[in-house]
N, C-alpha and C positions, 0 to 999 in steps of 0.2 A: 669400506662403505657397507652399510646394511643392505643385504641382498634379498631378504624375504620378510614378509609380514606374517603375523601370527596366523591369520586366516588363510594363508597359502597352503596350509597343511590340513589333512583329514585322515580318515581311517586307512586310506591307500598308502600313506607314508609311514606306517608302522615299521619300526626297526631302523629308520633313517637317522643319521647324525645331523643335528641342526645347531645353528648359532643364532640366538635371538637377543633382541634389545628391547627395552621398554621400561614402563613404570610399574611399581608395586601397587596394584589396586587393593588387594586384600591378602592377609596372611593368617593361616590357621595352624596351630600346633595340636596334632592328634596322635596320641599313643606313640610318641617318639618321632613320628613323621611330621615334616613341615610341608604344608601346601601353600603355594603362592599363586594368586591370580595375576598373571603378567599381562599388562595392557599396552598395546600400541595403537596406532591410528586405526588399524583394521578391526581390532576387537580384543577379546580375552583368550588366553590359553593357560591351562593349569600346569604348574610346575610341581614336582615332587622331590623333596630332599630328605634322604635317609640320615639317621644319626651318625652312621659311619662315614658319610661323604665328607670330603674336604670342604664342601660349600656350606656345611651345616652351621658352622660358627657365624659366618656372614649372614646366613639366612635368618637365624634366630634374632639377630640384632637389627634387622631391617625395619624401617618405619614406612608407613603409607606414603606413596609418591616418590620413594627413592628410585633412582635410575640405575638399572643393572644390565649386565651382559651375562648370558648363560650359554653353556654348551652342554648338550645332552642327547638323549635318544628318545624318539617318539615311541610311546607305548599305548596299547589299548586300555581305556579306562574300565575299571570294574563297575563303578557307579556312573552311568552316563548322564549327561545334561543335554536334553534335546532343545533347550532354549537358546543355545549359542552354536555357531557354525563348527567350533572345535570341540563340541561336547562329547565326542566319542573317544578323544585321545588326551594324553597328557605327556609331559616331557620329564623323563628321569634325568635330573640334573647331575652332571659330572664335574663341571667347573662353574664358578660364579665370580663375577667381578663387580664390586660396588663402584659405579662410575661417579655417582653423586647422591649424597643422602638428602633428606628433606626434614625441615623442622615441622612441628605440628601444624597441620593444615587448618585454615579458618572454617572450612565447611567440607562435608563429605562429597567426594566426586561421584555422584550418582544422579540419574535422571530425576529421581523423586526427592532431591535435596530440599530441606526445609529452610535453607538460607534465604534471607531477604535479598531482593534484587539489588539493592544498593551494595550489599556485601559482595555479591557475585560480580558486580561491575567494578568494584575496587580491586578485586583479584581476578580480573577477566582472563588472564593467562591460565588460571586454574579452571575457570568456568568453561573455557574452550575444550578442556580435557573431558568434560561431560559428553556423553554420546550424542545427545540431541543437538547441542550447539555445534559440535564437530560435524555431525551429519548435515546440518543446515548449511555450513560453509562448503562442504563437498557438493551438496545439491546445487548451491549457487554456482560453483565452478562448472558443474556438468551442464547447467542451463546456458551459461555464457558460451560454452564450447558448441552446443547445439546451434545457438544463434549465429555464431561466427561461421560455422560450416554451412548452414542453410543459406545465409545471405551471400556468402562467397560463391556458392554454386549458381546463384542468380546474377552474378556479375557485379555485386556491390563491392566497393573498395573501402577498407577501414582507414580512416584519416583522423589523426589527433588534432584537436583545435586548442587554442591558447587557454591557459588557466588565469593568467594575468590579462585582464581585458579593460575596456573602457566601461564606465558605469552608464548603463542605458535603462530607461524605465521599462520594465517587463512585468510589473505586477507586484512582486514581493520586494522586501528591503534587501539591498546589496550588502555583502560583506566587503569592506574596503581594506585595501592594502596600501599604506603610505609609501611614497617613493623617497629613497635616500638621495638619489641624484637630482630629482626635481622636487625640492622641498615645497610643501603646500599642495602638491598634486597627488592623486591617488589612482591606483588600479582598483578594479572590482573583480571579485571572483565570479565566474559565470553562473547565472541562475539556470541557464541551459545554453547549449551551443547554437541557439536559434539563428543569430545573424551570420555566424560563420558557416553554418551548413547551407544557408541560402547563398552565401558568397561562393561556396564550393560548386553549387549548381550553375551560378553565373560563370564560374571558372571552367565549366565544361566537364566536371567529373561524372555527371549524369546519375550515378547511383552511389550513394555514400552511406556508411554506417559507422557508429562508434559506441563503445561501452564507455559512456562519458560521465565524469564526475561533475556534479552540480551543487551549488551552494545557495541557500536562501535563509536570510535572517528573519525568521518568522516564528510565531508561537507553535510549540510542538504538541504532538498528541501520539497516540499509540501507533499510528501508521505513518509517522512523519519524523524525519531527522534533519538537522541543519545542513549536513552534507549527505548526498545520496547519489545513486547511480542510475543513469538513464540509458536504455537501449535506444539510441538516437538514429533515426533513419530519414533520409531525404532522397527524392528521385525526380528526375526531369521528364517532361512530356507525358504527364499522367493526369488522369481524372480520379475522383474518389474511389471508384470501383477497383482501379489498379492498386491503389494503396491498401485498400481493405483486403484485396486478394493476397497480397504479400504477407500481411499481418496474420490473416487467418491460416495461411499455409504454415507460417512459422510457429504459431500457437499449436496447430495440429501436430507438428513435429515434436514440440516440447512435451505435450501431454501424452503423446504416443510413447516417447522414450522414457519419460519420468514416471508416468502413472499407468502406462500400458492400456490406455483407452483411446477410442476414436471419438473426437468431438462432434456433436451434432451441429447442424447449420446454425450460424450465428444469427440471432434475432436482430431486427432493426426497428427503432422507434425515433420519431423526431423529438426534439427537446420539449415542444409543447405537449405532445402526447404523454411523455414521461411525467411532466408536472401535473397534468390533468388526472392521470390514473394513479400515480404513486407519490406525488408531492416531492419528488427528488429527481435530479438529473443523473443520479447514479443508483437507480433502484435495484433492490435485490429481488430478482424474479423467480427465486426458488420457492416462493409461496404466494398464495393469492392475496386476499385482504386488500382489494383495490379501493381507492377513494371514490365515493359516489356523490353526485351533485343532487341535492334535494331543495335547491333554492326555489324552484318553480312551485313546489308543493305549498310553500309558505308565502306565496305572492299576495294572498289576501289575509294574512295572519293578523290577529288582534294582539298578539304578544309583542309588546312595545319594543323590546330589545331587538328581536328579529326584524320587525318592521323598519326600525331605524337603520339597521345594517343594510337591508335591501334598498331602502331609499337613498342610501349613501353609496350605491353601486357595489356593495359587498356581496358575498356569497355565503351559502349555508351548505356545508359538505359533511359527510360522515363516513365512518368505517362500520361495517357490520361484522362483528366477531361471532362466528357461528358456535352455537351450543356452549356459550361461555358466561351467560348471565349469572349463574349460580357460583361462578369462580371469583366474582368481584363484589366485595362488601362495600358499604358506603365509605369506609376508611380507605380501601383500595382505590376507589374512584376519586377520592380527594387527592390521593397521591398522583394519579394520572392527570388531574387538573393542574397540580403544581408542575408536573412535567411539561405540559403544553405551554404553560406560562413562560418557560425558559425560551420558547420560540415566539414570544410576544403575543400569543393568543390570550384574550382576556378571560375566557372561561371554557369549560368543557361540559356540555350537556350530555345526558344519557337517557336511554329508554331501554327497558327490559321487556321482552315479549314472552309472556307466560299465560297459558290457558286462554289463548285468543285475545289477550288484552295487553295493552302497552302501559307500563308504569315506569315512573322515574322522575328525574328532576324537572322535566318540562311537561309531564303528562297532563297536569291540570290546566296549562295554558295552551295545549294543543287540542284543536277541535276534533270532533268525531270524524269529520270528512278528511282532515289532514292525517289522522291516525290510519284511516282506511287506505289512503293513498300511499302512506309510508309502508304499510304491510304489503301492498301489492307491488309497488316499485322496487322495494328492497328484497322481495321474496322471503319475508321473515318466516322463520319456523320456531317451534318450541325452544325456549331457553336461549334465543339469540339476544345479543347485546348490541345496541346502537350507540356509538360515540360520536358526538356532533360538535363541530367548531363552526362558529359564525363570525366572520370578520372580513377584512379586505383580502382579496385573492392572494396577495403577496405574503400574507400572514397565514391564512387558512391552509393553503396547500402544504407549505413546509412543515407547519405544526402537525398536521395529520400524517405527513410523510414520516416525520421523526417518531410519532406515536406508533405508526404501522411497524417500523423496524423494532421498536421496543417490544411490542406485543408478539412479533414474530419470534424473538428470542425468548421472552418470558414464557410464552405458551408452547414453545418447542414446535412451531409451525414449519420450521425450515428443514428441508430435505438436505442434510449436510453431505450426502453422498454425491450431490450434483455439482457440476461446474457450468454455470449459466453465463454465457457471453452475450453481451448486448451492445450493438452499435447505437449510440445516441447521436443523432444528426441534426443539422440545421439549427445550430445555436443562434441566439440573438447576436447581431453584429455589435450592439452596444448595450451597456447597462447604465442606469441612471445612478450617479453617486450623490446621495443627499449631503454627504460631508463636503463635497466639492461643488455641489449645486450645478452639475453638468453631466453630459453623457461621456462615458469613458469606454475604451475598447473592452469588450467582454472577454476576449481571448487574448490576443496581442494585436498591435496595430498593423501587422503585416498579413493578417488573415483576409482572404478574398471574400467579398460579398457574393451571395447567390446572383447568378446572371439576371434573374427576373427582378432582383431588388436593387439593381444599379442606380435606378432613378430615385431611390429612397435614401441614398447615402447621406444626403444633406437635408432632405425635405421631410422625411418620415422615419426618424431614427428609432422610435419605439417599435416600429413594425418592420424593421430592416433585419434580414437574417443572413447568416454567413455560411461559408463552406467549411465550417469547423465541425469536428466530430470527436467524440470520446469513445473508448472501449471500456465497458463496465464488466467486471467479473464478480459475481456474488456480492454485489453491493459496494464494491471498491472501484474507484476510478483507476483503471489500470494504465490507461493511455490517453493522451490528448494530442490532437493534430489538426491539420487543415491543409486545404489548397491555398497557396500563398498568392499575394498580389505580385505581379511581375511587370507591371507598367507604371511609369512615373505619374501619369495622369490620375489613375485610380488611387495611387498611394497618397497623392496630394489631397484628394477629396477626403480620404479617411482622416488624415492629419487635421484638415480644416474642421471636420465633424467633431473631433474630440478636443478642439480648441488649441491645437499645437500650431503656432505660427511658423512661417517659413524660416525665420531666424532660429527659433527653438529647434525645429526639425534638423536644420543644418548643424547646429551645435551638438545635438544628441546623436544624430544618425548620418552626418554629412558623408563620411567615407562609404557608408552603405548605399545611400541614395545615388551617389556618383556612379556606383557600379552598374546601376540600372540603365545608364545611358549607353552601355556597351553590349547590347544584345542579350538581355536576360531571358532565359527559356521559361515557359510555364513549369511550375514545380509544386510539389507538396510532400508532406511527410508526417512523421509521428515521433513522439517521445514516450517510451514505455518505462514505467517505474519498475526497475528490476527488483528492488527490495519488496515491494508489494506483491509482485508475482511470486517470488520465493516464499514470502509469508503465507500465501494461500496454498502453494504446493506443499509447504511444510506443515500445514494445518495448525498455525499459530495465529493469534491476533495481536501479537506484539512485535513490531518491526525490529526491536533490539535483539530479538532472538536470531535474526538472520544477518546481522552486521558483526564483523569481527570485533571491532572496538567502538561500540556505540556511545552516544552522548545520552545523558539523562533528560528528563522532561524540561529541565531548566538549561539545557544546552551545555552542560559541563561534563568533563570526563573525570570520574572519581578516581580512576587508576593513575592518570598522569597529572591530575590536578590542573588541567587546562579548562578555561583560560586562567592566566596567572599574571602577576606583575612582571615588568621587564626592567632592566637596568636603566638608570638615568642617562647613561652614556648613549644607549641605543635611541632613547627618545630625542636627545640632543642632535644626534646624527640625522634623525628624520624630521627635525624642525618642529617637534610636537611638545606642547606644554599641557599637562593634565589640569583640568579645572577642579 
């Protein structure tokens, strides 16, 4: 068994005999001497083979990524390399064994490889040998160990919940698994352990956690995979403050151990405050550029478009981009207009403040009084740019929120050294689905309403708020959770509110609802996206960089070629005929 890693050795080990195993990272022949960079999981160490050594013949024939075993003596290097931990030493090789050679590799095993991502994913086992991918997987391991130790000390018990479950409506599309024994029936892979962790609370576990695998058949993006991992936590006899305290303590431990920093106090904003100020329920608070409401300034406008929007109960909001008017040409502003149209905004108006005057796309239809009010209200200064969206609130806020994020990145307004945590609280209990023409649960149907909104569950759904909360980190939704419903009466009201009949509820959640008849404690919890957390800690914006064997944006695995066809015999056993 291998007993030492390359980086176990340093200048203090000079003259020691060592046996090392690893891969050939690089080979150089210089003046008869052969130098090899031997790589293992820990890093690089330099090997030296002289022409008279018995290892010389093997060494000269080695190809990149060959696996070798060497025996030799540690010596001090004449030309030191301060960029690596073993840069002061080298190994004078006495014996070498070729364990396994390698064919020509499809891309260079370096952090700055120019290989396309599809190529790296096809040969992911080679990609993992690159230092940054390997380090991300080690980082992931370290974080999960911190989580396990932290929660265990607080009396939480790690419990595994089933992977083969019953299909229940939880928001996303299920991955289904056909049953061979019960032809025509299906298991579903869990979107989260939501129901089971609540059952564990009813079962009296009181404090549970799990590093849980979850599966959702939904459209992918840079921070989403079809299978992902959740740090799942649930606890009984708690209020929101108790849950938040555990999470903040755990995050503090993670960032102290991994980044060596002490986190500042976590900010808190309600959902409505976030939407008003940032146009998003997951705002990046590392930069300013907040949305400002200028509807009142245009209450008597003669500009027909703005007048019609206000008369139709719409709003006029803007962003003030400080000292940036000269950075945006008409062509640039046209591109920003195209951008907000992605978010259903019909147009983007603009004004530039220069030499105490406002000029721009709506300058001619804006009265002198309105201009004066804009300058005062927005505290405009020389070279400021005002970007305006006028539309219904549900369009205006998200469009400006997305534009805010784009400008934050494009203009480098974001302080990338910061880690800004934000609790977003009091989410709406319901959201209106135009597709289904009814109110649906905004979080999931087991989320408890605010105590003061109990009477609105059925009578005022648009203004009913919940005890749901998210934790946002640098603009990413890191965590979602809530205090749960724990009594049958409230649960029935919520089902009634979203149009779920008693028969449908029994069919979908019967076993779960039955459990509430046997003394369910008040409880609440969270599900933390592990990959998103590692992604931020690793300073990457691609979730595939922190997953060992990820899927592509089209949910396929280029390495194993999954999904793939299956044998006709397997389909027959499952009672399935393909259309």
